[in-house]
N, CA, C, O and the ligand as a Tripos MOL2 file, in Angstrom:
@<TRIPOS>MOLECULE
protein
  273   271    69     0     0
PROTEIN
NO_CHARGES

@<TRIPOS>ATOM
      1 N        -151.4410 -267.8340  -60.2710 N.3       1 MET1
      2 CA       -150.7340 -268.6010  -61.2400 C.3       1 MET1
      3 C        -150.9920 -267.8000  -62.6610 C.2       1 MET1
      4 O        -152.0840 -267.3660  -63.0290 O.2       1 MET1
      5 N        -149.7390 -267.7000  -63.3780 N.am      2 PHE2
      6 CA       -149.7390 -267.0830  -64.6090 C.3       2 PHE2
      7 C        -149.9450 -268.0650  -65.7060 C.2       2 PHE2
      8 O        -149.3260 -269.1290  -65.7030 O.2       2 PHE2
      9 N        -150.7120 -267.7800  -66.5600 N.am      3 LEU3
     10 CA       -150.8700 -268.5840  -67.8900 C.3       3 LEU3
     11 C        -150.0330 -267.8780  -68.9920 C.2       3 LEU3
     12 O        -150.2500 -266.7050  -69.2960 O.2       3 LEU3
     13 N        -149.0810 -268.6220  -69.5720 N.am      4 PHE4
     14 CA       -148.5030 -268.0350  -70.7090 C.3       4 PHE4
     15 C        -149.1280 -268.6590  -71.8390 C.2       4 PHE4
     16 O        -149.0250 -269.8600  -72.0890 O.2       4 PHE4
     17 N        -149.8720 -267.7120  -72.6150 N.am      5 LEU5
     18 CA       -150.5600 -268.1300  -73.8010 C.3       5 LEU5
     19 C        -150.3690 -267.1660  -74.8160 C.2       5 LEU5
     20 O        -149.8260 -266.1170  -74.4710 O.2       5 LEU5
     21 N        -150.7280 -267.3140  -76.0820 N.am      6 GLY6
     22 CA       -150.5480 -266.3090  -77.0530 C.3       6 GLY6
     23 C        -150.3440 -266.9180  -78.4390 C.2       6 GLY6
     24 O        -150.8550 -268.0070  -78.7030 O.2       6 GLY6
     25 N        -149.5760 -266.2160  -79.3740 N.am      7 THR7
     26 CA       -149.2350 -266.7290  -80.6790 C.3       7 THR7
     27 C        -147.8300 -266.7880  -80.8970 C.2       7 THR7
     28 O        -147.0750 -265.9650  -80.3780 O.2       7 THR7
     29 N        -147.4160 -267.7430  -81.6590 N.am      8 ARG8
     30 CA       -145.9890 -267.4900  -82.0460 C.3       8 ARG8
     31 C        -145.7720 -268.1670  -83.4200 C.2       8 ARG8
     32 O        -146.5270 -269.0510  -83.8240 O.2       8 ARG8
     33 N        -144.7050 -267.7120  -84.1220 N.am      9 GLU9
     34 CA       -144.4990 -268.0150  -85.4940 C.3       9 GLU9
     35 C        -143.6150 -269.3400  -85.6070 C.2       9 GLU9
     36 O        -142.6320 -269.5210  -84.8890 O.2       9 GLU9
     37 N        -143.9730 -270.0920  -86.4030 N.am     10 LEU10
     38 CA       -143.2700 -271.4900  -86.6210 C.3      10 LEU10
     39 C        -142.9350 -271.7020  -88.2010 C.2      10 LEU10
     40 O        -143.3810 -270.8960  -89.0180 O.2      10 LEU10
     41 N        -142.3170 -272.5600  -88.5180 N.am     11 ASN11
     42 CA       -142.0750 -272.9210  -89.8790 C.3      11 ASN11
     43 C        -141.5990 -271.8670  -90.8970 C.2      11 ASN11
     44 O        -141.9640 -271.8960  -92.0730 O.2      11 ASN11
     45 N        -140.8150 -270.9860  -90.4220 N.am     12 ARG12
     46 CA       -140.3380 -269.7860  -91.2390 C.3      12 ARG12
     47 C        -139.6560 -270.3680  -92.4020 C.2      12 ARG12
     48 O        -138.9300 -271.3580  -92.3020 O.2      12 ARG12
     49 N        -139.8790 -269.7780  -93.4630 N.am     13 ASN13
     50 CA       -139.3290 -270.3300  -94.8720 C.3      13 ASN13
     51 C        -139.0050 -269.0180  -95.6030 C.2      13 ASN13
     52 O        -139.8800 -268.1860  -95.8410 O.2      13 ASN13
     53 N        -137.5030 -268.8370  -96.0090 N.am     14 GLU14
     54 CA       -137.1440 -267.6200  -96.7940 C.3      14 GLU14
     55 C        -136.9060 -268.1500  -98.1750 C.2      14 GLU14
     56 O        -136.3880 -269.2520  -98.3610 O.2      14 GLU14
     57 N        -137.2810 -267.3730  -99.1210 N.am     15 THR15
     58 CA       -137.0190 -267.6370 -100.5570 C.3      15 THR15
     59 C        -136.6560 -266.3020 -101.2110 C.2      15 THR15
     60 O        -137.2450 -265.2420 -101.0000 O.2      15 THR15
     61 N        -135.5010 -266.5010 -102.1190 N.am     16 LEU16
     62 CA       -135.1860 -265.3600 -102.9400 C.3      16 LEU16
     63 C        -136.1610 -265.3730 -104.1520 C.2      16 LEU16
     64 O        -136.3510 -266.4180 -104.7730 O.2      16 LEU16
     65 N        -136.7320 -264.2960 -104.4620 N.am     17 LEU17
     66 CA       -137.5750 -264.2240 -105.7080 C.3      17 LEU17
     67 C        -136.9370 -263.8360 -106.7760 C.2      17 LEU17
     68 O        -136.8860 -262.6310 -107.0230 O.2      17 LEU17
     69 N        -136.2650 -264.8630 -107.7020 N.am     18 THR18
     70 CA       -135.7390 -264.4490 -108.8990 C.3      18 THR18
     71 C        -136.6970 -263.8890 -109.9780 C.2      18 THR18
     72 O        -137.8180 -264.3580 -110.1730 O.2      18 THR18
     73 N        -136.1590 -262.8250 -110.6790 N.am     19 GLY19
     74 CA       -136.8290 -262.1320 -111.5740 C.3      19 GLY19
     75 C        -137.9140 -261.1550 -111.0340 C.2      19 GLY19
     76 O        -138.8060 -260.7580 -111.7840 O.2      19 GLY19
     77 N        -137.8400 -260.7800 -109.7640 N.am     20 SER20
     78 CA       -138.6110 -259.9370 -109.0760 C.3      20 SER20
     79 C        -138.1070 -258.5830 -109.1910 C.2      20 SER20
     80 O        -136.9090 -258.4220 -109.4200 O.2      20 SER20
     81 N        -138.8530 -257.6310 -109.0630 N.am     21 GLN21
     82 CA       -138.3250 -256.2740 -109.0280 C.3      21 GLN21
     83 C        -139.0080 -255.5420 -107.9390 C.2      21 GLN21
     84 O        -140.2210 -255.6840 -107.7860 O.2      21 GLN21
     85 N        -138.2880 -254.7430 -107.1460 N.am     22 CYS22
     86 CA       -138.6390 -253.9870 -105.9990 C.3      22 CYS22
     87 C        -139.6950 -252.7300 -106.4510 C.2      22 CYS22
     88 O        -139.3440 -251.9300 -107.3170 O.2      22 CYS22
     89 N        -140.8070 -252.6480 -105.8920 N.am     23 THR23
     90 CA       -141.7300 -251.5980 -106.4530 C.3      23 THR23
     91 C        -141.2740 -250.1780 -105.8960 C.2      23 THR23
     92 O        -141.8820 -249.1630 -106.2340 O.2      23 THR23
     93 N        -140.1290 -250.1350 -104.9880 N.am     24 TYR24
     94 CA       -139.8730 -248.9700 -104.3290 C.3      24 TYR24
     95 C        -138.5510 -248.3730 -105.0530 C.2      24 TYR24
     96 O        -138.4860 -247.2650 -105.5850 O.2      24 TYR24
     97 N        -137.5290 -249.3140 -104.9670 N.am     25 CYS25
     98 CA       -136.1920 -248.7440 -105.5130 C.3      25 CYS25
     99 C        -135.9200 -249.3370 -106.9350 C.2      25 CYS25
    100 O        -134.8790 -249.0280 -107.5140 O.2      25 CYS25
    101 N        -136.7740 -250.1300 -107.4760 N.am     26 ASP26
    102 CA       -136.6410 -250.6760 -108.8210 C.3      26 ASP26
    103 C        -135.3520 -251.6550 -109.0600 C.2      26 ASP26
    104 O        -134.9790 -251.9250 -110.2010 O.2      26 ASP26
    105 N        -134.7610 -252.1200 -107.9980 N.am     27 GLN27
    106 CA       -133.7930 -252.9230 -108.2200 C.3      27 GLN27
    107 C        -134.1860 -254.4000 -108.4910 C.2      27 GLN27
    108 O        -135.2530 -254.8170 -108.0410 O.2      27 GLN27
    109 N        -133.4360 -255.1360 -109.1460 N.am     28 GLU28
    110 CA       -133.9850 -256.4600 -109.7260 C.3      28 GLU28
    111 C        -133.5500 -257.7100 -108.7070 C.2      28 GLU28
    112 O        -132.5380 -257.5070 -108.0360 O.2      28 GLU28
    113 N        -134.0770 -258.6890 -108.5770 N.am     29 ASN29
    114 CA       -133.6260 -259.9010 -107.7260 C.3      29 ASN29
    115 C        -133.1940 -259.6000 -106.3810 C.2      29 ASN29
    116 O        -132.3450 -260.2840 -105.8090 O.2      29 ASN29
    117 N        -133.8160 -258.4820 -105.8010 N.am     30 THR30
    118 CA       -133.4630 -258.1120 -104.3590 C.3      30 THR30
    119 C        -134.4740 -258.5900 -103.4060 C.2      30 THR30
    120 O        -134.2560 -258.4430 -102.2040 O.2      30 THR30
    121 N        -135.6610 -259.2010 -103.8540 N.am     31 LEU31
    122 CA       -136.8000 -259.5090 -102.9460 C.3      31 LEU31
    123 C        -136.6440 -260.8010 -102.2400 C.2      31 LEU31
    124 O        -136.4220 -261.7780 -102.9560 O.2      31 LEU31
    125 N        -136.7240 -260.9850 -100.9020 N.am     32 ILE32
    126 CA       -136.8420 -262.3720 -100.2240 C.3      32 ILE32
    127 C        -138.1520 -262.3510  -99.6560 C.2      32 ILE32
    128 O        -138.5580 -261.4850  -98.8810 O.2      32 ILE32
    129 N        -138.8680 -263.4420 -100.1140 N.am     33 GLU33
    130 CA       -139.9820 -263.7230  -99.6160 C.3      33 GLU33
    131 C        -139.9570 -264.5990  -98.2940 C.2      33 GLU33
    132 O        -139.2410 -265.6000  -98.3340 O.2      33 GLU33
    133 N        -140.6360 -264.3450  -97.1680 N.am     34 THR34
    134 CA       -140.6070 -264.7510  -95.8130 C.3      34 THR34
    135 C        -142.1010 -265.3030  -95.5600 C.2      34 THR34
    136 O        -143.0420 -264.5100  -95.5220 O.2      34 THR34
    137 N        -142.2870 -266.7000  -95.3860 N.am     35 ARG35
    138 CA       -143.5240 -267.0930  -94.9380 C.3      35 ARG35
    139 C        -143.3070 -267.8320  -93.7440 C.2      35 ARG35
    140 O        -142.2810 -268.4620  -93.4890 O.2      35 ARG35
    141 N        -144.5120 -267.7100  -92.8780 N.am     36 TYR36
    142 CA       -144.5650 -268.4630  -91.5470 C.3      36 TYR36
    143 C        -145.9040 -268.7710  -91.3030 C.2      36 TYR36
    144 O        -146.8060 -268.1910  -91.9080 O.2      36 TYR36
    145 N        -146.1500 -269.8040  -90.3060 N.am     37 ASP37
    146 CA       -147.4290 -270.2000  -89.6820 C.3      37 ASP37
    147 C        -147.4390 -269.7130  -88.4570 C.2      37 ASP37
    148 O        -146.4650 -269.7340  -87.7050 O.2      37 ASP37
    149 N        -148.5380 -269.2480  -88.1920 N.am     38 THR38
    150 CA       -148.7330 -268.5240  -86.7040 C.3      38 THR38
    151 C        -149.5990 -269.7550  -85.8920 C.2      38 THR38
    152 O        -150.6090 -270.2380  -86.4040 O.2      38 THR38
    153 N        -149.2090 -270.0930  -84.8900 N.am     39 TYR39
    154 CA       -149.8310 -271.0660  -83.8360 C.3      39 TYR39
    155 C        -150.2180 -270.3510  -82.5260 C.2      39 TYR39
    156 O        -149.6700 -269.3680  -82.0290 O.2      39 TYR39
    157 N        -151.2080 -271.0050  -82.1020 N.am     40 PHE40
    158 CA       -151.7350 -270.5530  -80.6950 C.3      40 PHE40
    159 C        -150.9590 -271.4690  -79.7010 C.2      40 PHE40
    160 O        -150.9160 -272.6890  -79.8580 O.2      40 PHE40
    161 N        -150.3720 -270.8440  -78.7080 N.am     41 HIS41
    162 CA       -149.4500 -271.5920  -77.7670 C.3      41 HIS41
    163 C        -149.8740 -271.4340  -76.4000 C.2      41 HIS41
    164 O        -150.3300 -270.3590  -76.0100 O.2      41 HIS41
    165 N        -149.7430 -272.5260  -75.5790 N.am     42 LEU42
    166 CA       -149.9590 -272.4730  -74.2800 C.3      42 LEU42
    167 C        -148.6730 -272.8020  -73.5070 C.2      42 LEU42
    168 O        -148.2330 -273.9420  -73.6570 O.2      42 LEU42
    169 N        -148.0870 -272.0560  -72.7930 N.am     43 PHE43
    170 CA       -146.6400 -272.1780  -72.1430 C.3      43 PHE43
    171 C        -145.7140 -272.6610  -73.3360 C.2      43 PHE43
    172 O        -144.9560 -273.6260  -73.2480 O.2      43 PHE43
    173 N        -145.8480 -271.9760  -74.3110 N.am     44 TRP44
    174 CA       -144.8580 -272.1100  -75.5480 C.3      44 TRP44
    175 C        -144.9620 -273.3730  -76.2470 C.2      44 TRP44
    176 O        -144.1000 -273.7250  -77.0530 O.2      44 TRP44
    177 N        -146.0260 -274.1030  -75.9600 N.am     45 ILE45
    178 CA       -146.3110 -275.4240  -76.7210 C.3      45 ILE45
    179 C        -147.2960 -275.0520  -77.7500 C.2      45 ILE45
    180 O        -148.4040 -274.6210  -77.4320 O.2      45 ILE45
    181 N        -146.9200 -275.2080  -78.9960 N.am     46 PRO46
    182 CA       -147.9320 -274.9290  -80.0300 C.3      46 PRO46
    183 C        -149.1830 -275.8570  -80.0290 C.2      46 PRO46
    184 O        -148.9890 -277.0700  -80.1080 O.2      46 PRO46
    185 N        -150.5030 -275.3530  -79.9410 N.am     47 LEU47
    186 CA       -151.4800 -276.1570  -79.8200 C.3      47 LEU47
    187 C        -152.2850 -276.3060  -81.2060 C.2      47 LEU47
    188 O        -152.6390 -277.3890  -81.6720 O.2      47 LEU47
    189 N        -152.5210 -275.0430  -81.7930 N.am     48 PHE48
    190 CA       -153.2390 -275.2940  -83.1870 C.3      48 PHE48
    191 C        -152.7070 -274.0540  -83.9280 C.2      48 PHE48
    192 O        -152.3230 -273.0200  -83.3820 O.2      48 PHE48
    193 N        -152.7390 -274.3110  -85.2890 N.am     49 LYS49
    194 CA       -152.4550 -273.2220  -86.3510 C.3      49 LYS49
    195 C        -153.5450 -272.2000  -86.4780 C.2      49 LYS49
    196 O        -154.6680 -272.5800  -86.8120 O.2      49 LYS49
    197 N        -153.2780 -270.7890  -86.2120 N.am     50 VAL50
    198 CA       -154.1590 -269.9500  -86.4860 C.3      50 VAL50
    199 C        -154.1570 -269.1640  -87.8120 C.2      50 VAL50
    200 O        -155.0630 -268.3840  -88.1050 O.2      50 VAL50
    201 N        -153.1620 -269.3940  -88.5470 N.am     51 GLY51
    202 CA       -153.1090 -268.7880  -89.8910 C.3      51 GLY51
    203 C        -151.6270 -268.7870  -90.5140 C.2      51 GLY51
    204 O        -150.6550 -269.1600  -89.8570 O.2      51 GLY51
    205 N        -151.5520 -268.3800  -91.7090 N.am     52 SER52
    206 CA       -150.1950 -268.1230  -92.2620 C.3      52 SER52
    207 C        -150.1340 -266.8350  -92.6990 C.2      52 SER52
    208 O        -151.1260 -266.2540  -93.1380 O.2      52 SER52
    209 N        -148.8550 -266.2450  -92.6020 N.am     53 GLN53
    210 CA       -148.6410 -264.9870  -92.9130 C.3      53 GLN53
    211 C        -147.2220 -264.7890  -93.7750 C.2      53 GLN53
    212 O        -146.3390 -265.6460  -93.7280 O.2      53 GLN53
    213 N        -147.1170 -263.7670  -94.4360 N.am     54 GLY54
    214 CA       -145.9860 -263.7020  -95.0420 C.3      54 GLY54
    215 C        -145.4550 -262.1740  -95.5590 C.2      54 GLY54
    216 O        -146.3180 -261.3000  -95.6420 O.2      54 GLY54
    217 N        -144.1900 -261.8690  -95.8740 N.am     55 HIS55
    218 CA       -143.8210 -260.7460  -96.5040 C.3      55 HIS55
    219 C        -142.7650 -260.7750  -97.2300 C.2      55 HIS55
    220 O        -142.0390 -261.7670  -97.1640 O.2      55 HIS55
    221 N        -142.4350 -259.6730  -98.1030 N.am     56 THR56
    222 CA       -141.3510 -259.7700  -98.9950 C.3      56 THR56
    223 C        -140.6220 -258.4440  -98.3960 C.2      56 THR56
    224 O        -141.1920 -257.3890  -98.1180 O.2      56 THR56
    225 N        -139.2420 -258.7320  -98.2590 N.am     57 GLN57
    226 CA       -138.3240 -257.6580  -97.9110 C.3      57 GLN57
    227 C        -137.2720 -257.5070  -99.0000 C.2      57 GLN57
    228 O        -136.7070 -258.5160  -99.4210 O.2      57 GLN57
    229 N        -136.9490 -256.1780  -99.5270 N.am     58 CYS58
    230 CA       -135.9890 -255.9330 -100.4310 C.3      58 CYS58
    231 C        -134.6000 -255.7600  -99.6660 C.2      58 CYS58
    232 O        -134.5000 -255.1330  -98.6110 O.2      58 CYS58
    233 N        -133.6210 -256.3370 -100.2680 N.am     59 THR59
    234 CA       -132.3140 -256.5400  -99.6400 C.3      59 THR59
    235 C        -131.7200 -255.1370  -99.7850 C.2      59 THR59
    236 O        -130.9270 -254.7300  -98.9360 O.2      59 THR59
    237 N        -132.0560 -254.4270 -100.7720 N.am     60 HIS60
    238 CA       -131.3980 -253.1810 -101.1620 C.3      60 HIS60
    239 C        -131.8890 -252.0040 -100.3740 C.2      60 HIS60
    240 O        -131.0710 -251.2740  -99.8140 O.2      60 HIS60
    241 N        -133.1830 -251.7740 -100.2950 N.am     61 CYS61
    242 CA       -133.8560 -250.6420  -99.4580 C.3      61 CYS61
    243 C        -134.4200 -251.0030  -98.3700 C.2      61 CYS61
    244 O        -134.8200 -250.1360  -97.5930 O.2      61 CYS61
    245 N        -134.5720 -252.3600  -98.0820 N.am     62 LYS62
    246 CA       -135.0230 -252.8780  -96.7920 C.3      62 LYS62
    247 C        -136.5370 -252.5770  -96.5580 C.2      62 LYS62
    248 O        -137.0140 -252.6370  -95.4250 O.2      62 LYS62
    249 N        -137.3200 -252.2320  -97.7140 N.am     63 ARG63
    250 CA       -138.7470 -251.9600  -97.5780 C.3      63 ARG63
    251 C        -139.3960 -253.4540  -97.4440 C.2      63 ARG63
    252 O        -138.9960 -254.4210  -98.0920 O.2      63 ARG63
    253 N        -140.4750 -253.4830  -96.4880 N.am     64 ILE64
    254 CA       -141.0540 -254.5750  -96.2250 C.3      64 ILE64
    255 C        -142.5870 -254.5430  -96.8400 C.2      64 ILE64
    256 O        -143.3500 -253.6270  -96.5310 O.2      64 ILE64
    257 N        -142.9610 -255.5400  -97.6750 N.am     65 GLU65
    258 CA       -144.4350 -255.7160  -97.9050 C.3      65 GLU65
    259 C        -145.0240 -256.7740  -97.5660 C.2      65 GLU65
    260 O        -144.4680 -257.8570  -97.7500 O.2      65 GLU65
    261 N        -146.1980 -256.6950  -97.0350 N.am     66 PHE66
    262 CA       -146.8990 -257.8170  -96.4230 C.3      66 PHE66
    263 C        -147.7630 -258.4070  -97.3770 C.2      66 PHE66
    264 O        -148.4270 -257.6520  -98.0880 O.2      66 PHE66
    265 N        -147.8860 -259.9240  -97.5420 N.am     67 ILE67
    266 CA       -148.6360 -260.5770  -98.4190 C.3      67 ILE67
    267 C        -149.7750 -261.1830  -97.7720 C.2      67 ILE67
    268 O        -149.6110 -261.5550  -96.6100 O.2      67 ILE67
    269 N        -151.0130 -261.3640  -98.3710 N.am     68 GLU68
    270 CA       -152.1880 -261.8400  -97.6100 C.3      68 GLU68
    271 C        -152.0230 -263.3730  -97.6600 C.2      68 GLU68
    272 O        -152.8500 -264.1010  -97.1110 O.2      68 GLU68
    273 ZN       -135.8770 -251.8830 -102.7630 Zn       69 ZN69
@<TRIPOS>BOND
     1     1     2 1
     2     2     3 1
     3     3     4 2
     4     3     5 am
     5     5     6 1
     6     6     7 1
     7     7     8 2
     8     7     9 am
     9     9    10 1
    10    10    11 1
    11    11    12 2
    12    11    13 am
    13    13    14 1
    14    14    15 1
    15    15    16 2
    16    15    17 am
    17    17    18 1
    18    18    19 1
    19    19    20 2
    20    19    21 am
    21    21    22 1
    22    22    23 1
    23    23    24 2
    24    23    25 am
    25    25    26 1
    26    26    27 1
    27    27    28 2
    28    27    29 am
    29    29    30 1
    30    30    31 1
    31    31    32 2
    32    31    33 am
    33    33    34 1
    34    34    35 1
    35    35    36 2
    36    35    37 am
    37    37    38 1
    38    38    39 1
    39    39    40 2
    40    39    41 am
    41    41    42 1
    42    42    43 1
    43    43    44 2
    44    43    45 am
    45    45    46 1
    46    46    47 1
    47    47    48 2
    48    47    49 am
    49    49    50 1
    50    50    51 1
    51    51    52 2
    52    51    53 am
    53    53    54 1
    54    54    55 1
    55    55    56 2
    56    55    57 am
    57    57    58 1
    58    58    59 1
    59    59    60 2
    60    59    61 am
    61    61    62 1
    62    62    63 1
    63    63    64 2
    64    63    65 am
    65    65    66 1
    66    66    67 1
    67    67    68 2
    68    67    69 am
    69    69    70 1
    70    70    71 1
    71    71    72 2
    72    71    73 am
    73    73    74 1
    74    74    75 1
    75    75    76 2
    76    75    77 am
    77    77    78 1
    78    78    79 1
    79    79    80 2
    80    79    81 am
    81    81    82 1
    82    82    83 1
    83    83    84 2
    84    83    85 am
    85    85    86 1
    86    86    87 1
    87    87    88 2
    88    87    89 am
    89    89    90 1
    90    90    91 1
    91    91    92 2
    92    91    93 am
    93    93    94 1
    94    94    95 1
    95    95    96 2
    96    95    97 am
    97    97    98 1
    98    98    99 1
    99    99   100 2
   100    99   101 am
   101   101   102 1
   102   102   103 1
   103   103   104 2
   104   103   105 am
   105   105   106 1
   106   106   107 1
   107   107   108 2
   108   107   109 am
   109   109   110 1
   110   110   111 1
   111   111   112 2
   112   111   113 am
   113   113   114 1
   114   114   115 1
   115   115   116 2
   116   115   117 am
   117   117   118 1
   118   118   119 1
   119   119   120 2
   120   119   121 am
   121   121   122 1
   122   122   123 1
   123   123   124 2
   124   123   125 am
   125   125   126 1
   126   126   127 1
   127   127   128 2
   128   127   129 am
   129   129   130 1
   130   130   131 1
   131   131   132 2
   132   131   133 am
   133   133   134 1
   134   134   135 1
   135   135   136 2
   136   135   137 am
   137   137   138 1
   138   138   139 1
   139   139   140 2
   140   139   141 am
   141   141   142 1
   142   142   143 1
   143   143   144 2
   144   143   145 am
   145   145   146 1
   146   146   147 1
   147   147   148 2
   148   147   149 am
   149   149   150 1
   150   150   151 1
   151   151   152 2
   152   151   153 am
   153   153   154 1
   154   154   155 1
   155   155   156 2
   156   155   157 am
   157   157   158 1
   158   158   159 1
   159   159   160 2
   160   159   161 am
   161   161   162 1
   162   162   163 1
   163   163   164 2
   164   163   165 am
   165   165   166 1
   166   166   167 1
   167   167   168 2
   168   167   169 am
   169   169   170 1
   170   170   171 1
   171   171   172 2
   172   171   173 am
   173   173   174 1
   174   174   175 1
   175   175   176 2
   176   175   177 am
   177   177   178 1
   178   178   179 1
   179   179   180 2
   180   179   181 am
   181   181   182 1
   182   182   183 1
   183   183   184 2
   184   183   185 am
   185   185   186 1
   186   186   187 1
   187   187   188 2
   188   187   189 am
   189   189   190 1
   190   190   191 1
   191   191   192 2
   192   191   193 am
   193   193   194 1
   194   194   195 1
   195   195   196 2
   196   195   197 am
   197   197   198 1
   198   198   199 1
   199   199   200 2
   200   199   201 am
   201   201   202 1
   202   202   203 1
   203   203   204 2
   204   203   205 am
   205   205   206 1
   206   206   207 1
   207   207   208 2
   208   207   209 am
   209   209   210 1
   210   210   211 1
   211   211   212 2
   212   211   213 am
   213   213   214 1
   214   214   215 1
   215   215   216 2
   216   215   217 am
   217   217   218 1
   218   218   219 1
   219   219   220 2
   220   219   221 am
   221   221   222 1
   222   222   223 1
   223   223   224 2
   224   223   225 am
   225   225   226 1
   226   226   227 1
   227   227   228 2
   228   227   229 am
   229   229   230 1
   230   230   231 1
   231   231   232 2
   232   231   233 am
   233   233   234 1
   234   234   235 1
   235   235   236 2
   236   235   237 am
   237   237   238 1
   238   238   239 1
   239   239   240 2
   240   239   241 am
   241   241   242 1
   242   242   243 1
   243   243   244 2
   244   243   245 am
   245   245   246 1
   246   246   247 1
   247   247   248 2
   248   247   249 am
   249   249   250 1
   250   250   251 1
   251   251   252 2
   252   251   253 am
   253   253   254 1
   254   254   255 1
   255   255   256 2
   256   255   257 am
   257   257   258 1
   258   258   259 1
   259   259   260 2
   260   259   261 am
   261   261   262 1
   262   262   263 1
   263   263   264 2
   264   263   265 am
   265   265   266 1
   266   266   267 1
   267   267   268 2
   268   267   269 am
   269   269   270 1
   270   270   271 1
   271   271   272 2
@<TRIPOS>SUBSTRUCTURE
     1 MET1         2 RESIDUE 1 A MET
     2 PHE2         6 RESIDUE 1 A PHE
     3 LEU3        10 RESIDUE 1 A LEU
     4 PHE4        14 RESIDUE 1 A PHE
     5 LEU5        18 RESIDUE 1 A LEU
     6 GLY6        22 RESIDUE 1 A GLY
     7 THR7        26 RESIDUE 1 A THR
     8 ARG8        30 RESIDUE 1 A ARG
     9 GLU9        34 RESIDUE 1 A GLU
    10 LEU10       38 RESIDUE 1 A LEU
    11 ASN11       42 RESIDUE 1 A ASN
    12 ARG12       46 RESIDUE 1 A ARG
    13 ASN13       50 RESIDUE 1 A ASN
    14 GLU14       54 RESIDUE 1 A GLU
    15 THR15       58 RESIDUE 1 A THR
    16 LEU16       62 RESIDUE 1 A LEU
    17 LEU17       66 RESIDUE 1 A LEU
    18 THR18       70 RESIDUE 1 A THR
    19 GLY19       74 RESIDUE 1 A GLY
    20 SER20       78 RESIDUE 1 A SER
    21 GLN21       82 RESIDUE 1 A GLN
    22 CYS22       86 RESIDUE 1 A CYS
    23 THR23       90 RESIDUE 1 A THR
    24 TYR24       94 RESIDUE 1 A TYR
    25 CYS25       98 RESIDUE 1 A CYS
    26 ASP26      102 RESIDUE 1 A ASP
    27 GLN27      106 RESIDUE 1 A GLN
    28 GLU28      110 RESIDUE 1 A GLU
    29 ASN29      114 RESIDUE 1 A ASN
    30 THR30      118 RESIDUE 1 A THR
    31 LEU31      122 RESIDUE 1 A LEU
    32 ILE32      126 RESIDUE 1 A ILE
    33 GLU33      130 RESIDUE 1 A GLU
    34 THR34      134 RESIDUE 1 A THR
    35 ARG35      138 RESIDUE 1 A ARG
    36 TYR36      142 RESIDUE 1 A TYR
    37 ASP37      146 RESIDUE 1 A ASP
    38 THR38      150 RESIDUE 1 A THR
    39 TYR39      154 RESIDUE 1 A TYR
    40 PHE40      158 RESIDUE 1 A PHE
    41 HIS41      162 RESIDUE 1 A HIS
    42 LEU42      166 RESIDUE 1 A LEU
    43 PHE43      170 RESIDUE 1 A PHE
    44 TRP44      174 RESIDUE 1 A TRP
    45 ILE45      178 RESIDUE 1 A ILE
    46 PRO46      182 RESIDUE 1 A PRO
    47 LEU47      186 RESIDUE 1 A LEU
    48 PHE48      190 RESIDUE 1 A PHE
    49 LYS49      194 RESIDUE 1 A LYS
    50 VAL50      198 RESIDUE 1 A VAL
    51 GLY51      202 RESIDUE 1 A GLY
    52 SER52      206 RESIDUE 1 A SER
    53 GLN53      210 RESIDUE 1 A GLN
    54 GLY54      214 RESIDUE 1 A GLY
    55 HIS55      218 RESIDUE 1 A HIS
    56 THR56      222 RESIDUE 1 A THR
    57 GLN57      226 RESIDUE 1 A GLN
    58 CYS58      230 RESIDUE 1 A CYS
    59 THR59      234 RESIDUE 1 A THR
    60 HIS60      238 RESIDUE 1 A HIS
    61 CYS61      242 RESIDUE 1 A CYS
    62 LYS62      246 RESIDUE 1 A LYS
    63 ARG63      250 RESIDUE 1 A ARG
    64 ILE64      254 RESIDUE 1 A ILE
    65 GLU65      258 RESIDUE 1 A GLU
    66 PHE66      262 RESIDUE 1 A PHE
    67 ILE67      266 RESIDUE 1 A ILE
    68 GLU68      270 RESIDUE 1 A GLU
    69 ZN69       273 GROUP 0 **** ****
């Protein structure tokens, strides 16, 4: 019997960071912050939260920077 377990992302939330500037291409107001919670799942049913993660992505140069 196979056990399907692992982690999956839930509660994905995207926000445009106004007044921000990309550190790579220097464009303003191009950064979108994405945050999500990571859950441990068993058969795709979330059991408990293992952490929160996030990153910003520039809509101009597509560079992604991860946030702690
Ligand atoms: Zn950029």
